[in-house]
Structures are given as C-alpha cells and as structure tokens.
Legacy VTK file of the C-alpha trace (Angstrom):
# vtk DataFile Version 3.0
C-alpha trace
ASCII
DATASET POLYDATA
POINTS 424 float
-2.457 1.721 109.819
-4.418 -0.778 107.727
-6.818 1.963 107.026
-4.057 4.289 105.840
-2.589 1.505 103.632
-5.988 0.788 102.120
-6.507 4.431 101.328
-3.078 4.655 99.697
-3.574 1.544 97.619
-6.958 2.798 96.498
-5.475 6.103 95.430
-2.673 4.321 93.474
-5.145 2.050 91.705
-7.333 5.020 90.838
-4.352 6.899 89.478
-3.132 3.968 87.326
-6.664 3.249 86.121
-7.128 6.794 85.026
-3.858 6.685 83.093
-4.647 3.370 81.452
-8.121 4.453 80.446
-7.086 7.843 79.085
-7.341 7.999 75.277
-4.081 7.217 73.507
-2.803 9.697 70.985
-4.420 9.155 67.544
-1.106 8.285 65.919
-0.657 5.368 68.333
-4.305 4.365 68.438
-4.768 3.830 64.652
-2.258 2.644 62.114
-1.485 5.415 59.653
-3.068 4.783 56.257
-0.543 3.534 53.697
0.293 5.845 50.821
-1.765 4.914 47.779
0.235 3.005 45.175
0.471 4.846 41.881
-2.231 3.691 39.498
-0.948 1.236 36.926
-0.921 2.625 33.409
-3.776 1.146 31.402
-2.628 -1.644 29.154
-2.277 -0.515 25.565
-4.959 -1.914 23.320
-3.485 -4.663 21.135
-2.822 -3.586 17.571
-4.942 -5.451 15.063
-2.811 -7.723 12.896
-4.379 -6.152 9.835
-3.219 -2.690 10.855
-0.277 -1.035 9.142
1.048 -0.336 12.645
1.181 -4.006 13.635
4.747 -4.861 14.552
5.858 -1.272 15.073
8.670 -1.289 17.649
8.668 0.838 20.765
10.707 3.989 20.764
10.299 7.634 19.918
11.677 7.277 16.414
9.244 4.605 15.250
6.280 6.156 17.068
6.486 9.202 14.789
5.956 7.105 11.664
2.509 6.295 10.300
0.805 5.989 6.898
0.499 9.270 5.016
-2.911 10.492 3.930
-3.193 12.837 1.002
-5.425 15.893 0.840
-9.158 15.051 0.896
-9.783 16.889 -2.368
-7.972 16.952 -5.689
-5.449 19.756 -6.118
-6.435 22.521 -8.514
-4.628 22.250 -11.847
-2.879 25.595 -11.356
-1.381 24.392 -8.070
0.006 21.059 -9.243
3.776 20.764 -8.583
4.909 20.562 -12.208
7.795 22.923 -11.497
9.246 20.356 -9.050
9.417 17.467 -11.497
12.615 16.448 -13.266
12.968 14.132 -16.285
15.961 13.256 -18.468
16.964 15.715 -21.139
14.739 15.407 -24.175
11.514 14.760 -22.223
8.785 17.012 -20.892
6.035 16.694 -18.265
2.579 18.239 -18.477
-0.816 17.832 -16.840
-2.950 15.309 -18.692
-6.012 15.518 -16.413
-6.842 16.936 -12.993
-9.730 16.810 -10.550
-9.614 13.014 -10.107
-9.417 12.662 -6.322
-7.262 9.669 -5.297
-6.434 8.681 -8.915
-4.767 5.241 -8.883
-4.733 2.392 -11.448
-5.253 3.226 -15.126
-6.176 1.491 -18.361
-6.842 2.853 -21.850
-9.713 1.681 -24.066
-9.315 1.333 -27.846
-11.118 4.652 -28.393
-8.558 6.458 -26.222
-10.659 6.828 -23.071
-8.587 6.331 -19.924
-10.359 4.650 -17.017
-9.037 5.347 -13.540
-9.703 3.486 -10.283
-9.430 4.768 -6.719
-8.674 3.286 -3.333
-10.201 5.643 -0.742
-13.015 7.631 -2.372
-15.071 4.818 -3.932
-15.050 6.273 -7.458
-14.116 5.204 -10.975
-13.406 7.901 -13.546
-13.317 8.113 -17.314
-10.969 10.654 -18.909
-12.217 11.400 -22.399
-9.606 11.445 -25.163
-10.470 14.778 -26.744
-9.883 18.035 -24.845
-12.761 20.478 -24.490
-12.900 23.983 -25.964
-10.530 25.234 -23.268
-7.983 22.512 -23.944
-8.828 20.508 -20.813
-9.755 16.855 -20.821
-13.230 16.038 -19.607
-13.371 13.771 -16.555
-16.553 11.803 -15.958
-17.333 10.007 -12.703
-18.701 6.622 -13.782
-19.284 5.152 -10.325
-19.500 6.405 -6.761
-19.964 4.526 -3.504
-17.917 1.499 -4.498
-15.673 -0.257 -1.987
-12.037 0.266 -2.933
-12.444 0.079 -6.725
-8.702 0.239 -7.335
-8.398 -2.157 -10.270
-9.591 -1.501 -13.827
-9.157 -3.492 -17.045
-10.653 -3.340 -20.540
-11.388 -6.184 -22.956
-13.659 -6.452 -26.018
-15.377 -3.188 -25.193
-16.097 -4.136 -21.575
-14.742 -2.460 -18.455
-13.766 -4.684 -15.531
-13.721 -3.066 -12.078
-12.119 -4.781 -9.079
-13.442 -3.789 -5.676
-12.199 -5.240 -2.411
-13.949 -8.601 -2.708
-15.599 -8.702 -6.117
-15.043 -7.975 -9.789
-17.784 -6.651 -12.055
-17.928 -6.332 -15.846
-19.650 -3.453 -17.646
-20.300 -4.268 -21.306
-20.120 -1.710 -24.138
-18.747 0.855 -21.731
-17.959 3.371 -24.484
-21.658 3.629 -25.284
-22.752 3.911 -21.659
-20.435 6.405 -20.009
-23.445 8.336 -18.682
-25.235 5.233 -17.431
-23.032 2.127 -17.120
-25.752 0.140 -15.356
-25.264 -2.456 -12.639
-22.923 -4.647 -14.638
-22.393 -8.400 -14.547
-20.712 -10.101 -11.618
-17.506 -11.857 -12.656
-16.535 -13.170 -9.223
-17.112 -12.452 -5.557
-14.947 -15.343 -4.419
-12.364 -13.006 -2.947
-11.427 -12.309 0.691
-12.855 -9.276 2.468
-9.721 -8.304 4.407
-9.054 -4.584 4.260
-5.300 -5.000 4.671
-3.815 -5.221 1.167
-7.309 -5.887 -0.111
-7.321 -3.292 -2.899
-6.418 -4.852 -6.222
-4.611 -4.155 -9.449
-6.031 -6.320 -12.230
-5.076 -6.950 -15.845
-5.974 -9.216 -18.719
-3.025 -11.204 -19.993
-1.981 -12.200 -23.499
-3.752 -15.512 -22.832
-7.090 -13.647 -22.424
-7.179 -14.577 -18.748
-7.995 -12.201 -15.902
-5.134 -11.849 -13.404
-6.048 -10.946 -9.821
-3.762 -10.649 -6.773
-4.821 -11.372 -3.187
-2.482 -9.701 -0.707
-1.398 -10.880 2.728
-3.990 -9.857 5.354
-1.584 -7.686 7.339
1.973 -6.496 7.685
3.474 -9.819 8.762
1.594 -13.041 9.472
1.212 -16.607 8.314
-1.274 -16.096 5.495
-4.127 -18.516 4.885
-4.053 -20.599 1.732
-6.342 -18.012 0.141
-3.900 -15.082 0.508
-0.448 -13.794 -0.514
-0.859 -14.982 -4.088
-1.695 -14.119 -7.668
-4.617 -15.882 -9.335
-5.757 -16.111 -12.912
-9.187 -17.041 -14.159
-11.376 -17.069 -17.221
-12.981 -13.752 -18.099
-16.265 -14.974 -16.610
-14.559 -15.808 -13.300
-14.472 -19.555 -13.809
-11.492 -21.914 -13.603
-9.548 -19.788 -11.140
-6.074 -21.042 -10.273
-3.166 -19.838 -8.150
-0.119 -19.099 -10.281
2.204 -17.528 -7.675
2.491 -17.768 -3.881
4.515 -15.926 -1.280
3.515 -12.553 -2.770
2.863 -10.092 0.064
1.241 -7.234 -1.855
1.540 -6.592 -5.564
-0.197 -3.516 -6.996
1.286 -3.664 -10.473
2.266 -6.213 -13.112
2.800 -6.561 -16.847
4.022 -9.071 -19.424
7.445 -8.997 -21.011
6.823 -8.506 -24.749
9.881 -10.598 -25.598
9.121 -13.655 -23.435
5.461 -13.369 -22.478
6.423 -13.840 -18.827
4.634 -11.988 -16.039
6.678 -9.434 -14.084
5.326 -7.833 -10.914
6.238 -5.535 -8.066
5.898 -6.657 -4.449
5.943 -4.551 -1.283
8.171 -5.851 1.520
7.123 -6.122 5.168
7.363 -3.211 7.591
8.967 -2.576 10.991
12.046 -4.802 10.833
14.356 -1.895 10.118
14.457 1.414 8.303
16.792 -0.143 5.744
15.420 -3.648 5.151
13.701 -5.335 3.516
13.631 -3.917 -0.003
10.592 -3.945 -2.210
10.985 -6.387 -5.081
10.601 -6.739 -8.821
9.812 -10.376 -9.613
9.323 -12.527 -12.683
7.074 -15.573 -12.956
8.720 -18.227 -15.111
6.836 -21.342 -13.952
3.184 -20.502 -13.228
1.775 -22.481 -10.333
5.166 -23.710 -9.117
6.936 -20.690 -7.662
6.900 -19.287 -4.121
8.365 -15.794 -3.735
9.165 -15.979 -0.027
6.561 -14.242 2.101
6.432 -14.558 5.101
9.617 -16.639 5.425
12.146 -14.725 3.346
12.317 -11.114 2.162
14.298 -9.532 -0.693
15.730 -12.960 -1.500
18.359 -12.799 1.234
16.784 -11.983 4.606
14.900 -14.543 6.675
12.055 -13.132 8.723
12.858 -12.775 12.460
9.580 -14.476 13.372
8.645 -16.776 10.496
12.044 -17.439 8.972
13.193 -19.957 11.558
13.806 -23.345 9.960
13.858 -21.859 6.462
16.491 -20.729 4.020
16.017 -18.092 1.334
17.354 -20.687 -1.096
13.958 -22.404 -0.895
12.231 -19.511 -2.663
12.367 -17.654 -5.986
14.692 -14.657 -5.637
13.679 -11.231 -6.934
14.798 -10.003 -10.324
15.709 -6.645 -8.775
15.538 -4.772 -5.484
13.609 -1.504 -5.517
14.570 0.176 -2.242
13.469 -0.326 1.367
9.801 0.519 1.944
9.678 2.463 -1.333
6.091 1.287 -2.012
6.771 0.194 -5.583
3.355 -0.055 -7.220
2.397 0.252 -10.888
4.768 -1.001 -13.593
4.657 -1.309 -17.370
6.933 -2.379 -20.197
7.352 0.395 -22.748
6.387 -1.221 -26.028
5.485 1.931 -27.935
7.545 4.136 -30.184
7.114 7.466 -28.450
10.306 7.276 -26.387
13.856 6.996 -27.752
14.907 3.504 -28.788
16.992 2.994 -25.648
13.799 2.921 -23.578
11.966 0.340 -25.694
10.888 -2.803 -23.782
12.286 -1.399 -20.533
10.253 -1.488 -17.309
8.911 1.748 -15.841
7.925 1.535 -12.170
6.027 4.025 -9.996
7.414 4.185 -6.467
4.693 5.678 -4.295
7.216 6.490 -1.577
7.931 5.226 1.918
6.077 6.284 5.043
7.856 4.144 7.653
11.355 5.505 7.143
12.718 8.581 8.871
14.436 9.596 5.638
11.843 8.893 2.986
12.656 7.086 -0.233
10.737 6.799 -3.491
8.185 9.285 -4.700
9.412 8.835 -8.270
9.284 6.751 -11.430
12.302 4.559 -12.112
13.422 2.463 -15.091
14.534 -1.134 -14.627
17.001 -1.713 -17.446
17.068 -5.166 -19.022
20.302 -6.467 -20.487
20.741 -8.691 -23.500
20.250 -11.705 -21.236
16.819 -10.448 -20.167
17.961 -9.766 -16.606
17.804 -6.428 -14.801
21.149 -4.680 -15.162
20.301 -1.395 -13.417
17.470 0.598 -11.848
17.667 4.280 -12.786
15.645 7.383 -11.862
13.413 8.757 -14.623
10.754 11.094 -13.187
11.682 12.641 -9.841
10.572 15.550 -7.662
7.545 14.180 -5.826
9.656 14.183 -2.647
10.927 17.601 -1.524
12.843 18.194 1.722
11.623 14.826 3.028
7.981 15.775 2.369
5.714 14.651 -0.428
4.310 17.117 -2.910
2.803 14.225 -4.859
2.828 10.416 -4.863
2.913 8.425 -8.121
0.831 5.241 -8.214
0.607 3.861 -11.735
2.228 4.294 -15.135
0.551 3.665 -18.476
1.847 3.940 -22.027
-0.931 5.191 -24.265
-1.570 5.128 -27.973
0.366 8.284 -28.821
3.530 6.753 -27.316
3.615 8.965 -24.241
3.478 7.752 -20.638
0.799 8.687 -18.114
1.553 8.807 -14.397
-1.255 8.898 -11.826
-0.820 10.812 -8.569
-3.291 9.905 -5.808
-1.943 12.629 -3.493
-2.987 15.428 -5.859
-5.743 13.642 -7.763
-4.057 14.193 -11.112
-2.550 12.435 -14.129
0.645 13.678 -15.760
1.835 13.006 -19.290
5.528 12.421 -20.015
6.565 12.629 -23.650
9.661 13.036 -25.736
10.111 16.709 -26.503
9.646 17.518 -30.197
LINES 1 425
424 0 1 2 3 4 5 6 7 8 9 10 11 12 13 14 15 16 17 18 19 20 21 22 23 24 25 26 27 28 29 30 31 32 33 34 35 36 37 38 39 40 41 42 43 44 45 46 47 48 49 50 51 52 53 54 55 56 57 58 59 60 61 62 63 64 65 66 67 68 69 70 71 72 73 74 75 76 77 78 79 80 81 82 83 84 85 86 87 88 89 90 91 92 93 94 95 96 97 98 99 100 101 102 103 104 105 106 107 108 109 110 111 112 113 114 115 116 117 118 119 120 121 122 123 124 125 126 127 128 129 130 131 132 133 134 135 136 137 138 139 140 141 142 143 144 145 146 147 148 149 150 151 152 153 154 155 156 157 158 159 160 161 162 163 164 165 166 167 168 169 170 171 172 173 174 175 176 177 178 179 180 181 182 183 184 185 186 187 188 189 190 191 192 193 194 195 196 197 198 199 200 201 202 203 204 205 206 207 208 209 210 211 212 213 214 215 216 217 218 219 220 221 222 223 224 225 226 227 228 229 230 231 232 233 234 235 236 237 238 239 240 241 242 243 244 245 246 247 248 249 250 251 252 253 254 255 256 257 258 259 260 261 262 263 264 265 266 267 268 269 270 271 272 273 274 275 276 277 278 279 280 281 282 283 284 285 286 287 288 289 290 291 292 293 294 295 296 297 298 299 300 301 302 303 304 305 306 307 308 309 310 311 312 313 314 315 316 317 318 319 320 321 322 323 324 325 326 327 328 329 330 331 332 333 334 335 336 337 338 339 340 341 342 343 344 345 346 347 348 349 350 351 352 353 354 355 356 357 358 359 360 361 362 363 364 365 366 367 368 369 370 371 372 373 374 375 376 377 378 379 380 381 382 383 384 385 386 387 388 389 390 391 392 393 394 395 396 397 398 399 400 401 402 403 404 405 406 407 408 409 410 411 412 413 414 415 416 417 418 419 420 421 422 423
C-alpha cells in the first residue's frame, strides 16, 4: 500500500512539475510594449526681435501676412501702370524716368540732376536733366555694392549718401558723374541694426545734416542710441539728439512758414489690423520732445507691453493720423508755383502701403491740408491707383518738387519715377 501511495504521489508531483515548468503564453510571459507616445512637435525657432514678424500673433489670418517684395528688376517703361493712376482734375501723370530698380529717396541738384537712393539693390542713381534724342532721360548708376544707400542729400555741389551705418560726401558731384571716387567720410557713428536701419537724410535751413536712427525692431525698449532724430554739422561733428520716441521716420521737411521740422513716423505692427495709425509729427522744441515710442502710439493708445505705468499725455501728440500700417514715408511741402495756389505750402506724403493688414491701405500720395492756424485740417487723396483689387501695381516711396514746379514720385516696386504736373 505504501508502495502504491508513493507511486501515486510521484506521478502527481511529476504532473504538476510538468505543468509549472511548461512555457507560459508569450502574452503572459512578457509585458506588452507600450504604444509609442506621439513625437512632440519641434519648438518653433524664436523670432528675432529685429524681424518684421516679431510679435505676430498666432492664427491663420495673421500667418498669411508678411512684408511684400517687389519684382527683382525694374519694370519696362511700356509696362508701367500709368493707366491705373488717378489725380485731381487739372493734373496729369507721366513717366519721368524708368529702369531704376528699387528707386527710393530723391534729391535734385542745382543743375537739375536728380539723385536717387535705394534700399535693397545697393545702388545710387543720377537722372540727368535733359532727355536724350529719343525723349528719354538718361539714368547713370553712380555706385553699386553699397549697403542700403537709401538717403541722399545735396549741398554746395556735394552729394551726401547715407548707408546703413555711415554717411559719405562726394564733392563736385556734377563734374564726376562717371567717376565719383571714394568720397569723404562724414560719420560712421551710427548703429548697424538692419531693422529700420535705412535712412532718409536732409540738410536743414540751418545748414545742419539731419539723420534719423530707427528703433531696432517692431516693438522693444530702444537703447539710448535709437528711436530718434539727430542733427550734426556737415562734417559729422557736434551731433545732437533733437527728437526721441520716433520709431521709424523715412521722410521729413521744414515748414516754409515757421521753419519747424515735420516728419512721418511708422507705427508698430501686430497689435491689430486697425491700430495704431502712422503719424505726421511736428518738432517745435528741438531736444525736448518725446513722440511716444514704445510707450504710446498715435497719441492715444498705450502699448500693451510697454505702456504700463504711462499715459499718452506724457508725450507729444501727432499733428495728424495717416492710417493704420499705411507705411507713410517721404513727405515734402510744396513751395513751388507749378501747382494751383490752393496746394501751395501744403504737405504731400507718399504712403507706401500696408503689408500687415488683410485689407490693404495706402499705396497713394495724400495731401495734409494746413489751416490758417498752421494745424492739419484734413488729409486728402491726391495720386491714387497703386493699389488695385487689394494688390499692389506700384508702391510710392518719396515725393520731390523740382525746379519746374512739378512733383516727382518714386516707385520702388517698379523701379520708376513719375512726374505729376498741372495740365496746360
């Protein structure tokens, strides 16, 4: 009996052992691998504060907006959009010169030559006053390979050219159009920031050179060296700051009645499609006025980031508002006699046109009307048609009244200059 019990127990143990040692199903033996977590989207590279896109909000609407580049080459004269332009009755528009890629700021020398700066192609042009045998004005390229030579001025026979961070003088330019030489350095004591670094320059009635230094980006707290207008002696010495809180001016002129400096200023981007407006400002107390940037815009709107603790009452308000993001650039008082009397001493302003608005604004030349009290009473359209069906066919940059009383308008989109005159 013991023997039978031993045999039975042995068989039971063998049976259990075999079951315990048998391989378990794979699902029970190894934990199932966990499903891989979806890869995290790579972090977007931070936008440089000097970029025009800095501060752009998220969203499909804003993401479609970006600065507008013009064609790489100048538009042929026969294809310029003259048929699109509209001016008040009694005026006409014609092509003054073509083939000047990226034509921007202009100045006329006493002999009638018009010098033209550029922002993106590194060139400075001279448009000769007399047409050739075919009736076209000869365009000479004086300089190539410069760095943003946007600003040009003329004084005592010399041409002043403002690049990004330096200003150079070229003496007796009329006698050296084919070989201007290396020139004489006026100043290189200017920042090298690309953002708002291109410059409009002019020589004032006090024989001083006026030079703006823009804010180094869309919206930031500018260093003491930025967001200002300076003036200096013609040799670059004795520089002083005469206006602060100026984000980016690319055009100014002096009121012939008061001698005061008036200037355009471009408002910040990416707050809204409808604010802030660009500004027309007047400097009444050189060295003592602050025009708001970055704390206050358009004289009534405190900045959502930098406006805390400030009131717009602390700053000089604009003389006029010029439209949200309209890119108001060149401006001149009309002091000549070529236009009807009602336009004398009024301010003509080139609005380059917005890029960061869904419905674009600008792309025209407007007139800021001054009342008897010297204040702006209205801003009216004068030359329109650069904006067609919400697309640009041209973009005006600067205006210039020349010796014959007509007004020139530069167009960097087409690389051309138009002449507006009173019809005879």
